[in-house]
C-alpha positions in Angstrom: -7.6 -15.6 -6.7 -6.1 -14.2 -3.6 -6.5 -10.7 -2.2 -4.9 -8.8 0.6 -5.2 -5.2 1.9 -1.7 -3.8 2.0 -2.7 -0.5 3.5 -5.8 0.9 5.1 -6.1 4.7 4.8 -8.5 6.7 7.0 -10.2 3.5 8.2 -11.9 2.4 5.0 -9.8 3.3 1.9 -8.1 0.1 0.8 -4.8 -0.2 -1.1 -4.7 -3.8 -2.0 -3.2 -6.5 -4.2 -4.8 -9.2 -6.2 -2.7 -12.4 -6.7 -3.0 -15.7 -8.6 -5.7 -14.3 -10.9 -6.2 -16.6 -13.9 -3.2 -16.7 -16.2 -1.4 -14.1 -14.0 0.1 -16.6 -11.6 3.3 -14.7 -11.2 1.9 -11.2 -11.4 0.0 -8.9 -9.1 -2.7 -6.3 -9.7 -2.8 -3.3 -7.4 -6.2 -2.0 -6.3 -8.2 0.2 -6.6 -8.1 -0.4 -10.3 -10.4 -0.4 -13.4 -11.5 -3.3 -15.5 -11.1 -2.5 -19.2 -14.7 -1.9 -20.4 -15.6 -3.8 -23.6 -18.7 -4.2 -25.7 -19.2 -7.3 -27.9 -15.7 -8.5 -27.2 -13.7 -5.3 -27.9 -13.1 -1.8 -26.5 -15.8 0.4 -28.1 -14.5 2.6 -31.0 -11.0 1.0 -30.9 -9.6 -1.8 -33.0 -6.9 -4.0 -31.5 -4.3 -1.8 -33.3 -5.7 1.5 -32.1 -6.0 0.2 -28.6 -2.2 -0.1 -28.6 -2.0 3.7 -28.6 -3.2 3.6 -25.0 -0.4 2.9 -22.5 -0.5 1.0 -19.3 -3.8 -0.8 -19.9 -5.3 -2.8 -17.1 -4.7 -6.6 -17.4 -8.4 -7.5 -17.0 -11.2 -6.9 -19.5 -14.8 -6.5 -18.5 -17.2 -8.5 -20.7 -20.9 -8.0 -19.9 -23.0 -11.1 -20.8 -26.0 -9.2 -22.1 -24.4 -8.8 -25.6 -22.3 -12.0 -25.6 -24.5 -14.7 -24.0 -26.5 -15.5 -27.2 -23.2 -16.6 -28.9 -22.2 -19.1 -26.2 -22.8 -22.1 -28.4 -20.5 -20.8 -31.1 -17.8 -20.0 -28.5 -18.3 -23.5 -27.0 -17.7 -25.1 -30.4 -14.6 -22.9 -30.8 -13.4 -24.4 -27.6 -10.8 -21.8 -26.5 -12.9 -19.4 -24.5 -14.2 -15.9 -25.1 -10.8 -14.2 -24.8 -9.3 -16.2 -27.6 -12.5 -15.9 -29.6 -12.4 -12.1 -29.5 -9.5 -9.7 -29.8 -8.8 -9.8 -26.0 -6.6 -12.8 -25.9 -3.8 -10.9 -24.1 -6.2 -10.0 -21.3 -7.7 -11.7 -18.4 -11.5 -11.7 -18.6 -14.2 -10.8 -16.0 -17.8 -11.6 -17.0 -20.6 -9.6 -15.4 -24.3 -9.7 -16.0 -25.3 -6.3 -17.4 -23.5 -3.6 -19.4 -23.1 -0.6 -17.1 -23.7 1.8 -20.1 -27.0 0.1 -21.1 -30.4 0.4 -19.5 -31.9 -2.9 -18.5 -35.7 -2.9 -19.0 -37.4 -3.5 -15.7 -40.0 -6.2 -14.7 -38.7 -9.2 -16.6 -36.7 -11.1 -13.9 -38.4 -13.9 -11.9 -37.5 -16.6 -9.4 -36.2 -19.0 -12.1 -34.3 -16.7 -14.5 -32.8 -13.2 -15.2 -33.5 -11.4 -18.5 -30.5 -10.2 -20.5 -31.1 -7.8 -23.4 -28.8 -8.1 -26.4 -28.9 -7.4 -30.0 -31.5 -10.1 -30.6 -33.8 -8.9 -27.8 -34.6 -10.6 -24.6 -32.8 -13.8 -23.4 -33.9 -15.5 -20.3 -31.0 -17.0 -18.4 -31.5 -19.6 -15.7 -28.8 -21.2 -13.5 -28.4 -24.1 -15.9 -27.9 -21.9 -19.0 -25.7 -19.5 -17.0 -23.3 -22.4 -16.2 -23.2 -23.4 -19.8 -22.3 -19.9 -20.8 -19.5 -19.6 -18.3 -18.1 -23.0 -19.3 -18.1 -21.9 -22.9 -16.5 -18.5 -22.2 -14.0 -19.7 -19.6 -13.5 -16.3 -17.9 -10.9 -15.9 -15.2 -13.6 -14.7 -12.9 -17.3 -14.1 -13.2 -20.1 -12.4 -11.3 -22.8 -14.8 -10.3 -26.3 -14.7 -11.8 -28.3 -12.1 -9.8 -31.5 -10.2 -9.8 -30.4 -6.5 -9.8 -33.7 -5.1 -11.0 -34.0 -2.5 -8.2 -33.5 1.2 -7.8 -34.3 3.9 -5.2 -38.0 3.7 -6.0 -38.4 -0.1 -5.8 -41.0 -1.5 -3.5 -40.1 -3.6 -0.4 -41.7 -6.6 -2.1 -39.6 -6.2 -5.3 -36.4 -5.6 -3.3 -37.0 -8.7 -1.1 -37.7 -10.9 -4.1 -34.6 -9.6 -5.8 -32.4 -10.7 -2.8 -34.2 -14.0 -2.5 -33.8 -14.8 -6.2 -30.1 -13.8 -6.1 -29.3 -16.0 -3.1 -31.2 -19.0 -4.7 -29.3 -18.5 -8.0 -26.0 -18.5 -6.0 -26.8 -21.7 -4.2 -27.7 -23.5 -7.5 -24.6 -22.3 -9.2 -22.3 -23.2 -6.3 -23.9 -26.7 -6.3 -23.3 -27.1 -10.1 -19.7 -25.7 -9.7 -18.8 -28.7 -7.5 -19.2 -31.0 -10.5 -17.7 -28.7 -13.1 -13.9 -28.8 -13.4 -14.1 -25.8 -15.7 -16.0 -23.6 -13.2 -13.7 -24.6 -10.4 -10.8 -22.9 -12.2 -12.6 -19.6 -12.2 -13.1 -17.1 -9.3 -16.8 -16.5 -8.5 -18.0 -13.1 -7.2 -21.3 -13.2 -5.3 -23.9 -10.5 -6.2 -25.0 -8.3 -3.3 -28.2 -6.5 -3.9 -31.1 -5.1 -1.9 -31.8 -1.7 -3.6 -31.9 1.1 -1.1 -33.3 -1.1 1.8 -30.9 -1.2 4.7 -32.4 -4.4 5.9 -32.2 -6.2 2.6 -28.7 -5.0 1.9 -27.5 -6.3 5.2 -29.3 -9.6 4.7 -27.8 -10.0 1.2 -24.3 -9.2 2.5 -24.5 -11.6 5.4 -26.0 -14.5 3.4 -23.5 -14.1 0.5 -20.5 -14.0 2.9 -21.7 -17.3 4.3 -21.3 -18.9 0.9 -18.0 -20.0 -0.8 -17.3 -17.0 -3.0 -14.0 -15.3 -3.9 -15.3 -11.8 -4.1 -18.4 -9.5 -4.1 -20.1 -7.5 -6.8 -22.2 -4.6 -5.4 -25.2 -3.9 -7.6 -28.9 -3.1 -7.6 -28.6 0.6 -7.0 -29.9 1.6 -10.4 -31.0 -0.1 -13.6 -31.1 2.7 -16.2 -27.6 2.5 -17.5 -27.0 6.2 -16.9 -24.2 8.1 -15.1 -24.2 7.1 -11.4 -24.6 10.2 -9.2 -26.3 8.7 -6.2 -23.4 9.3 -4.0 -24.7 12.8 -3.2 -27.5 11.0 -1.4 -26.6 10.6 2.2 -29.0 7.6 2.6 -27.1 5.8 -0.2 -23.7 6.5 1.3 -24.9 5.2 4.7 -26.4 2.0 3.1 -23.3 1.2 1.1 -21.0 1.8 4.1 -23.2 -0.3 6.3 -23.2 -3.1 3.7 -19.5 -3.2 3.3 -19.0 -3.5 7.0 -20.4 -7.0 6.8 -17.9 -8.1 4.1 -14.6 -9.7 5.0 -11.4 -7.7 4.6 -9.6 -10.4 2.6 -11.9 -10.5 -0.4 -12.3 -7.9 -3.2 -15.4 -5.7 -3.7 -16.4 -4.8 -7.3 -18.8 -2.1 -8.4 -19.3 -1.7 -12.2 -21.1 1.5 -13.2 -20.6 4.8 -15.1 -18.7 6.6 -12.3 -17.5 10.2 -12.4 -14.1 10.8 -10.6 -15.8 12.3 -7.5 -18.1 9.3 -7.3 -15.1 6.9 -7.6 -13.4 8.6 -4.7 -16.5 8.3 -2.5 -16.7 4.6 -3.4 -13.1 4.1 -2.5 -13.7 5.9 0.8 -16.5 3.5 1.4 -14.3 0.5 0.7 -14.8 -0.5 -3.0 -11.7 -2.0 -4.8 -12.6 -2.7 -8.4 -14.3 -0.4 -11.0 -14.4 -0.2 -14.8 -13.7 2.3 -17.6 -17.2 2.7 -18.9 -17.2 6.4 -17.8 -14.5 7.0 -20.5 -16.8 5.5 -23.1 -19.9 7.3 -21.9 -18.0 10.7 -22.2 -16.8 9.7 -25.7 -20.4 8.9 -26.8 -21.4 12.5 -25.8 -18.5 14.0 -27.8 -16.9 15.0 -24.5 -13.2 15.0 -23.5 -12.1 14.4 -20.0 -10.1 17.4 -18.7 -10.2 17.2 -14.9 -7.0 17.7 -13.0 -5.7 14.9 -10.8 -2.3 16.2 -9.9 -2.7 16.6 -6.2 1.0 17.4 -5.6 2.1 20.9 -4.9 5.0 22.3 -7.1 7.4 22.1 -4.2 7.0 18.4 -3.8 8.9 15.8 -5.7 6.7 14.1 -8.3 7.4 10.9 -10.1 7.9 11.6 -13.9 4.9 9.5 -14.9 2.2 10.2 -17.5 -0.3 8.5 -15.1 0.4 10.7 -12.1 1.3 14.0 -13.6 -0.9 16.6 -15.2 0.9 19.9 -16.0 -2.2 21.9 -16.7 -5.5 21.8 -14.8 -8.8 21.9 -16.6 -9.7 25.4 -17.9 -13.4 25.0 -17.3 -15.6 24.0 -14.4 -16.6 20.3 -14.7 -14.8 17.1 -15.5 -15.3 17.2 -19.3 -15.6 19.7 -22.2 -18.0 19.3 -25.0 -15.9 19.4 -28.2 -19.0 19.7 -30.3 -19.4 23.3 -29.0 -18.8 25.9 -31.7 -16.4 27.8 -29.4 -13.8 25.1 -30.1 -14.0 25.6 -33.9 -10.8 27.8 -33.9 -9.1 26.3 -30.9 -5.9 24.8 -32.1 -4.6 23.6 -28.7 -4.6 20.0 -27.6 -7.6 18.5 -25.9 -5.8 19.0 -22.6 -2.5 20.8 -22.2 0.1 18.6 -20.7 -1.6 15.3 -21.7 0.8 12.8 -23.2 -1.8 10.7 -25.0 -1.6 10.0 -28.8 -4.7 12.2 -29.5 -3.4 15.3 -27.6 0.1 15.0 -29.2 -1.2 14.8 -32.8 -4.6 16.5 -32.9 -6.4 19.7 -31.8 -9.7 20.7 -30.2 -10.6 22.4 -33.5 -10.1 19.1 -35.5 -12.2 17.1 -33.1 -14.9 19.8 -33.3 -14.7 19.5 -37.1 -15.0 15.7 -36.9 -18.1 16.1 -34.7 -19.7 18.5 -37.1 -19.3 16.2 -40.1 -20.2 13.0 -38.0 -16.9 11.4 -38.8 -16.2 8.1 -37.0 -12.6 9.1 -36.4 -13.9 11.4 -33.6 -14.9 8.4 -31.5 -11.5 6.8 -32.0 -9.5 9.9 -31.0 -11.7 10.8 -28.1 -11.7 7.2 -26.7 -7.9 7.1 -26.8 -7.7 10.3 -24.8 -10.5 9.5 -22.4 -9.3 6.0 -21.7 -5.7 7.3 -21.1 -6.9 10.1 -18.8 -9.3 7.9 -16.7 -6.6 5.3 -16.2 -4.1 8.0 -15.3 -6.6 9.2 -12.6 -6.6 5.7 -11.1 -2.9 5.6 -11.1 -2.9 8.9 -9.2 -5.5 7.5 -6.8 -3.4 4.6 -5.9 -0.4 6.9 -5.4 -2.4 9.2 -3.2 -3.2 6.2 -0.9 0.5 5.2 -0.7 1.5 8.7 0.2 -1.4 9.3 2.7 -2.6 12.1 0.5 -6.1 10.9 -0.4 -7.6 13.9 1.2 -5.7 16.2 -1.1 -6.8 14.3 -4.2 -10.4 14.3 -3.0 -10.3 18.1 -2.3 -8.8 18.7 -5.8 -11.5 16.7 -7.5 -14.3 18.3 -5.4 -13.2 21.7 -6.6 -13.9 20.7 -10.1 -17.2 19.0 -9.5 -19.7 20.1 -12.2 -23.0 21.9 -11.6 -24.5 19.8 -14.4 -24.4 16.0 -14.3 -23.4 16.0 -18.0 -20.0 17.6 -17.2 
């Protein structure tokens, strides 16, 4: 994997390109971009056929290990890796530790292993087992084993132990990688933790940079699997920005969490390159549709005729989403979002989704996921375009105007 920053906007916003990623030897991936969030080897609510209704999907699928690790022996016997074993054979695969949408019970990590929580309960993963899992799954890149059991209320002792454990795990896995031809074919992202401790964050960053890794995964800010809204906290912004200053410019930074659009923009301003689409799934699970406007162009400006960068109608309500389970949509026969070109908005109405919600019909999740995924990916396309055009401030101001008063919106 190779990464280069093509353009630096306002000192820290990075428009970059990933090259030589896994099977994509002759293709490039522009950043900032989203990994395609999956659960159990597929996009939640969508079959391989219905996923085809979403245009311009990212080329890389995110596969958290907490659900999949217990099946590593079966995948090893299959012999072709997790992408072929699941329905994601047309995608590159990035394996991370925890599902960003799922709370990880606290207090079960130690200096020898990390606890993953899947359908069968707790699974203790040490460096030896972790290597076996990665060799079986054969992802294109993976996040190293790390202790991310920290949050804003974690003690200094817990935070220090988390960083110590993570660095020790990294050293063991790097040592095992030297004798594994399979692991040598994969890119490794070092985990950077430290909770909300400035000292531990800096220590984690400096020590990880000193190791032979291809990228960095920022984690350890929260462990409850909920929507990430900590960017309103000035201390958090300062700690993240300070941490990123210690990372080299020529390696990508990844942060997987349930991120609202305003939080994504602040993370991009801090210097993060890679995100994931779990926010679209989280909104779908609530019965919400994404409706925020990301068309930062004025009518007088020439706009590319692209579904990803063009929204003809802004959201009609304050907030980034609307709750289609609300009875006020019972007789609303308009699309989920006027001007949206997704399959759901072209063929269904708010009233119909409201009906599906009221009768607990599974089709609601399918139709909402198609729309929400389309809209969130379109937002990232607009984000990249704003960086090219030096109009990131305009996009940021537009999103800020729609920031909800309630975290659920």
